[in-house]
N, C-alpha and C positions, 0 to 999 in steps of 0.2 A: 221162396227161395226158388227158382224154376230146375227144370233138371236138362237133359240133355232137346234142342229145337230139332228137331228134320223138317230140313226145303229141298226141295226135290230130289231126296231122297240122299241128302246128306246131312249126317248127325253135326252139330256148332254147338257147341260149350256153352254154358246158360252168361259166360264173361262176356265172349263175344258181342249175344244180344245187349245184356246193361251196356257195353259201351257205345252199341250203334243208338240204343237212346239216351243216354245221355250224352252221344258229342251235340245234339241241337241243342240242350238248356245249355253247355258249359259255352256255343257259341254267341247265345246270346246275354249269357254272364258274362262275357268277356266283351262284347257289345257294349257294356252297362257300365265295367269298368275302365276300356281306353275311352269314356264318352267321360267319363267323372275325373279323370287322368289319377286313380287309384297307379294302374300299370306302371305313370314315369315318379310313381313317390318307392317303391318296393326294389330291392337293391337288385334283382335277377328276377324277367320277368316271363322268363322262358320258363325258368325252373317254381316260380308262380302257377304260374298256369296250369301246368303238370302235377303237382298237388291238387289242385282247385280241381281239373278232371276225376285224378284218383276218390280223393271224394266224395264226389257228385256218384262215380262209380260205385263207389262202398258205400254211402248210402239208399241207393239204388239196391245192392244185393241184402242188405238188412230190412228195407220198408215194403218190398216190391214181392 
């Protein structure tokens, strides 16, 4: 797990860094889910997307 990251003298929390890393992965995964039609089959697409993004951040926190 990362410790605080200093950018231009400002300390950023590790969660922010993991969230920034997870964003491109999430956007790619979202593109695939939209193209395959999975998002049309879920009950609440926004909630489903949020859960996926949260899972991606958690996986990054555990394994990076």
